[in-house]
C-alpha positions as CSV (number, residue, x, y, z in Angstrom):
1,X,-8.7,4.3,41.8
2,X,-5.2,4.9,43.1
3,X,-4.1,1.4,41.9
4,X,-5.6,2.1,38.5
5,X,-3.8,5.4,38.3
6,X,-0.5,3.8,39.4
7,X,-0.9,1.1,36.7
8,X,-1.7,3.7,34.1
9,X,1.4,5.7,35.1
10,X,3.7,2.7,34.9
11,X,2.4,1.7,31.4
12,X,2.5,5.3,30.3
13,X,6.1,5.9,31.4
14,X,7.1,2.6,29.7
15,X,5.5,3.7,26.4
16,X,7.0,7.2,26.6
17,X,10.4,5.7,27.2
18,X,10.1,3.3,24.2
19,X,8.7,6.2,22.1
20,X,11.8,8.3,22.9
21,X,14.3,5.4,22.4
22,X,12.8,4.5,19.0
23,X,12.6,8.2,18.0
24,X,16.4,8.5,18.6
25,X,17.0,5.4,16.5
26,X,14.8,6.8,13.7
27,X,16.6,10.1,13.8
28,X,19.9,8.3,13.5
29,X,18.8,6.5,10.4
30,X,17.4,9.7,8.8
31,X,20.7,11.4,9.7
32,X,22.6,8.8,7.7
33,X,20.7,9.7,4.6
34,X,20.9,13.4,5.1
35,X,24.6,13.5,6.1
36,X,26.1,11.0,3.7
37,X,23.8,11.6,0.7
38,X,21.7,14.8,0.7
39,X,24.3,17.2,2.1
40,X,27.3,15.9,0.2
41,X,25.4,15.5,-3.1
42,X,24.1,19.1,-2.8
43,X,27.7,20.4,-2.1
44,X,29.3,18.4,-4.9
45,X,26.5,19.1,-7.5
46,X,26.5,15.4,-8.6
47,X,22.7,15.6,-9.0
48,X,20.7,18.5,-10.4
49,X,18.7,20.3,-7.6
50,X,15.4,19.1,-9.1
51,X,16.6,15.5,-9.2
52,X,17.8,15.7,-5.6
53,X,14.5,17.1,-4.5
54,X,12.6,14.3,-6.3
55,X,14.6,11.5,-4.7
56,X,14.6,12.8,-1.2
57,X,11.3,14.8,-1.1
58,X,10.6,16.5,2.3
59,X,13.1,14.3,4.2
60,X,14.9,17.3,5.8
61,X,11.6,18.8,7.0
62,X,10.6,15.3,8.5
63,X,14.0,15.1,10.3
64,X,13.5,18.6,11.8
65,X,10.0,17.8,13.0
66,X,11.1,14.6,14.6
67,X,14.1,16.3,16.1
68,X,11.8,18.9,17.8
69,X,9.5,16.1,19.0
70,X,12.5,14.2,20.6
71,X,13.7,17.4,22.4
72,X,10.2,17.8,23.9
73,X,10.0,14.1,24.9
74,X,13.4,14.3,26.6
75,X,12.2,17.1,28.8
76,X,8.9,15.3,29.4
77,X,6.9,18.1,27.7
78,X,4.5,16.0,25.7
79,X,1.8,18.6,25.0
80,X,4.0,21.2,23.1
81,X,5.8,18.2,21.4
82,X,2.5,16.9,20.1
83,X,1.3,20.4,19.0
84,X,4.4,20.8,16.8
85,X,4.2,17.2,15.6
86,X,0.6,17.6,14.4
87,X,1.5,20.7,12.5
88,X,4.0,18.7,10.4
89,X,2.0,15.5,9.9
90,X,1.0,16.4,6.3
91,X,4.7,16.0,5.4
92,X,4.2,12.2,5.7
93,X,1.4,12.2,3.2
94,X,3.4,14.3,0.7
95,X,6.4,12.0,1.3
96,X,4.2,9.0,0.4
97,X,2.8,10.7,-2.7
98,X,6.4,11.3,-3.9
99,X,7.9,7.9,-3.0
100,X,7.1,6.1,-6.3
101,X,8.6,8.9,-8.4
102,X,11.6,9.0,-6.0
103,X,12.3,5.3,-6.5
104,X,11.9,5.6,-10.3
105,X,14.3,8.6,-10.4
106,X,16.8,6.9,-8.2
107,X,16.8,3.8,-10.4
108,X,17.2,6.0,-13.5
109,X,20.2,7.9,-12.0
110,X,21.9,4.7,-10.9
111,X,21.5,3.4,-14.5
112,X,22.5,6.6,-16.3
113,X,24.7,8.7,-14.0
114,X,28.1,7.0,-13.6
115,X,29.5,9.3,-10.9
116,X,26.3,9.0,-8.8
117,X,26.4,5.2,-9.1
118,X,30.0,5.2,-7.8
119,X,29.2,7.7,-5.1
120,X,26.1,5.7,-3.9
121,X,28.1,2.4,-3.8
122,X,30.9,4.0,-1.8
123,X,28.6,5.6,0.8
124,X,26.7,2.3,1.3
125,X,29.9,0.4,2.1
126,X,30.4,2.7,5.1
127,X,30.1,0.7,8.4
128,X,27.3,3.1,9.6
129,X,25.0,1.7,6.9
130,X,25.4,-1.9,8.2
131,X,25.0,-3.4,4.7
132,X,21.8,-1.4,4.0
133,X,21.3,0.4,0.7
134,X,19.7,3.8,0.2
135,X,16.5,2.1,-1.2
136,X,16.1,0.4,2.3
137,X,16.2,3.7,4.1
138,X,13.9,5.8,1.9
139,X,10.6,4.1,3.2
140,X,11.6,4.7,6.9
141,X,9.3,7.7,7.5
142,X,6.2,5.7,6.4
143,X,7.2,2.8,8.7
144,X,7.7,5.3,11.5
145,X,4.2,6.8,10.9
146,X,2.7,3.3,11.4
147,X,4.7,3.1,14.7
148,X,3.5,6.5,15.9
149,X,-0.1,5.4,15.6
150,X,0.5,2.6,18.1
151,X,2.6,4.6,20.5
152,X,0.1,7.5,20.7
153,X,-2.8,5.1,21.1
154,X,-1.0,3.3,24.0
155,X,-0.3,6.7,25.6
156,X,-3.9,7.7,25.2
157,X,-5.2,4.5,26.8
158,X,-3.0,5.0,29.8
159,X,-3.8,8.7,30.4
160,X,-6.6,9.9,32.7
161,X,-9.5,11.2,30.5
162,X,-10.1,14.3,32.6
163,X,-6.7,15.9,31.8
164,X,-5.7,18.4,29.1
165,X,-3.0,16.0,27.9
166,X,-5.7,13.3,27.2
167,X,-7.5,15.8,24.8
168,X,-4.2,16.6,23.1
169,X,-3.4,12.9,22.7
170,X,-6.9,12.1,21.4
171,X,-6.5,14.8,18.8
172,X,-3.0,13.5,17.8
173,X,-4.3,9.9,17.4
174,X,-7.1,11.2,15.2
175,X,-4.7,13.2,13.0
176,X,-2.2,10.3,12.7
177,X,-5.0,7.9,11.7
178,X,-6.2,10.4,9.0
179,X,-2.7,10.7,7.5
180,X,-2.2,6.9,7.8
181,X,-5.5,6.5,5.8
182,X,-4.2,9.0,3.2
183,X,-0.9,7.0,2.9
184,X,-2.8,3.7,2.7
185,X,-5.0,5.1,0.0
186,X,-2.0,6.2,-2.1
187,X,-0.5,2.7,-1.9
188,X,-3.9,1.0,-2.7
189,X,-4.4,3.2,-5.7
190,X,-0.8,2.5,-6.9
191,X,-1.2,-1.2,-6.4
192,X,-4.6,-1.1,-8.2
193,X,-3.0,0.7,-11.2
194,X,-0.3,-1.9,-11.4
195,X,-2.9,-4.7,-11.4
196,X,-5.0,-3.0,-14.1
197,X,-1.8,-2.5,-16.2
198,X,-0.8,-6.1,-15.8
199,X,-4.2,-7.4,-16.9
200,X,-4.2,-5.0,-19.9
201,X,-0.8,-6.4,-21.0
202,X,-2.0,-10.0,-20.5
203,X,-4.9,-9.5,-23.0
204,X,-4.2,-9.7,-26.7
205,X,-4.7,-6.5,-28.7
206,X,-6.1,-3.2,-27.4
207,X,-9.8,-3.8,-28.0
208,X,-10.7,-4.4,-24.4
209,X,-9.9,-1.3,-22.3
210,X,-9.0,-2.4,-18.8
211,X,-7.3,0.9,-17.7
212,X,-10.4,3.0,-16.9
213,X,-10.5,5.7,-14.1
214,X,-12.4,4.6,-11.0
215,X,-12.1,0.8,-11.8
216,X,-10.8,-1.5,-9.1
217,X,-9.2,-4.9,-9.6
218,X,-10.7,-7.5,-7.3
219,X,-9.6,-11.0,-8.3
220,X,-8.9,-13.5,-11.1
221,X,-8.8,-17.2,-11.7
222,X,-9.7,-20.2,-13.9
223,X,-13.3,-21.4,-13.8
224,X,-15.3,-23.8,-16.0
225,X,-18.2,-22.4,-18.1
226,X,-21.2,-24.7,-18.3
227,X,-22.7,-24.3,-21.8
228,X,-26.5,-24.1,-22.2
229,X,-26.7,-26.9,-24.9
230,X,-24.9,-29.8,-23.3
231,X,-21.6,-29.2,-25.0
232,X,-18.4,-29.9,-23.1
233,X,-17.2,-27.5,-20.3
234,X,-15.0,-24.6,-21.3
235,X,-12.1,-23.6,-19.1
236,X,-11.8,-19.8,-19.0
237,X,-9.8,-17.2,-17.2
238,X,-12.0,-14.7,-15.4
239,X,-10.9,-11.2,-14.2
240,X,-13.3,-9.5,-11.8
241,X,-13.3,-5.7,-11.4
242,X,-15.5,-3.4,-9.5
243,X,-17.7,-2.8,-12.6
244,X,-17.1,-5.6,-15.1
245,X,-16.2,-9.3,-15.4
246,X,-13.9,-10.3,-18.2
247,X,-13.8,-13.9,-19.6
248,X,-10.7,-14.8,-21.6
249,X,-9.1,-17.9,-23.1
250,X,-5.4,-18.6,-23.8
251,X,-4.1,-17.7,-27.3
252,X,-2.6,-20.5,-29.4
253,X,0.7,-21.7,-27.9
254,X,2.4,-21.5,-31.3
255,X,1.3,-17.9,-32.0
256,X,4.4,-15.8,-32.8
257,X,3.5,-12.8,-30.7
258,X,0.7,-13.8,-28.4
259,X,1.6,-17.3,-27.2
260,X,1.7,-16.2,-23.6
261,X,-1.3,-13.9,-23.8
262,X,-5.1,-14.3,-23.4
263,X,-7.8,-13.6,-25.9
264,X,-10.8,-11.7,-24.5
265,X,-14.1,-13.7,-25.1
266,X,-16.6,-11.5,-23.3
267,X,-17.0,-8.5,-21.1
268,X,-20.0,-8.6,-18.7
269,X,-21.1,-5.3,-17.0
270,X,-22.0,-5.9,-13.4
271,X,-24.5,-3.1,-12.9
272,X,-27.5,-5.3,-14.0
273,X,-26.1,-8.6,-12.8
274,X,-27.5,-10.9,-10.1
275,X,-25.5,-13.8,-8.6
276,X,-26.8,-17.1,-7.2
277,X,-25.2,-20.2,-5.8
278,X,-26.9,-23.1,-7.6
279,X,-25.0,-25.7,-5.6
280,X,-22.0,-25.7,-3.3
281,X,-23.9,-24.7,-0.1
282,X,-22.6,-27.8,1.8
283,X,-19.0,-29.0,1.9
284,X,-19.4,-31.2,-1.1
285,X,-17.1,-31.3,-4.1
286,X,-17.0,-27.8,-5.7
287,X,-20.0,-25.7,-6.7
288,X,-21.9,-23.9,-9.4
289,X,-22.7,-20.2,-9.7
290,X,-25.4,-18.6,-11.8
291,X,-24.8,-15.0,-13.1
292,X,-27.9,-13.5,-14.7
293,X,-27.5,-10.5,-17.1
294,X,-30.3,-8.9,-19.0
295,X,-29.6,-11.0,-22.2
296,X,-27.6,-13.9,-20.9
297,X,-27.1,-16.3,-18.0
298,X,-23.7,-17.5,-17.3
299,X,-23.1,-20.8,-15.3
300,X,-19.6,-21.0,-13.7
301,X,-18.3,-24.1,-12.0
302,X,-15.3,-25.2,-10.0
303,X,-14.4,-28.5,-8.3
304,X,-12.9,-26.5,-5.4
305,X,-15.5,-25.6,-2.8
306,X,-13.5,-22.9,-1.2
307,X,-12.8,-21.3,-4.5
308,X,-16.4,-21.2,-5.6
309,X,-17.4,-19.7,-2.2
310,X,-14.7,-17.0,-2.5
311,X,-15.9,-16.1,-6.1
312,X,-19.5,-16.0,-4.8
313,X,-18.5,-13.5,-2.0
314,X,-16.4,-11.4,-4.4
315,X,-19.1,-11.3,-7.1
316,X,-21.8,-10.4,-4.6
317,X,-19.7,-7.6,-3.2
318,X,-18.8,-6.2,-6.7
319,X,-22.4,-6.3,-7.8
320,X,-23.5,-4.6,-4.6
């Protein structure tokens, strides 16, 4: 037991030391943004207060919370440090929610606002920035949140379970994980919206509505459609979503407007679909899938075994 405690203590002090060192580095980087951008821009009035708020969000509050945490860590007062840290964790979620708009506004100001463009370029050439741009520093809080999760987990694993500190650490790990899920969810939804928008733009015309609330993009790719009456195989592009499967074919290459687009051939709802693998169970060449809908059966083929297996798994999951 004594050996175990000594091992825990060694690992724990090593983790605590690394947490403090990286916290100082993180604070230094945030301080660069606050000192050379936020404070000066606010004093000079180069950006309107609302624009400044949009670009930097709750960065000052995040800095204050981290500064308090580092002071507690320096004194070895982990419990009060974690107490204060947990009270400010929501700031990371709000920061993530604002980040897309922050980047959009920043790009807009660089393009339209000449004095801000010159100011930004000048600040970024300072040696303290080491060649980094403002855009590289804005995602730092979310990268730090990911690091916190690992640091606090390591501390928890090397703390005796019968101490008050263990309870506090367990609560902190739970809170950090919840906020990390919140942030992950924000980015997943954003990525999904971009995918839906991309597919919508790929399809000719506006007849097929891809952008629908609650719909999730899953995958896409070329597959061969096996016709029922012995005609030749048709190569089609398929887009799989959480609720529908879209089949499309390329528009004519000489079409004036749509030469690089796809024409939607069919939209198959998945709520009444069943998926079977006709062949492709063994590592032979390719495989064949059968998709049964109330009024139609669709046979999809690929010469690539891995591809057909991946499609099978994705379709099964989507239907489920």
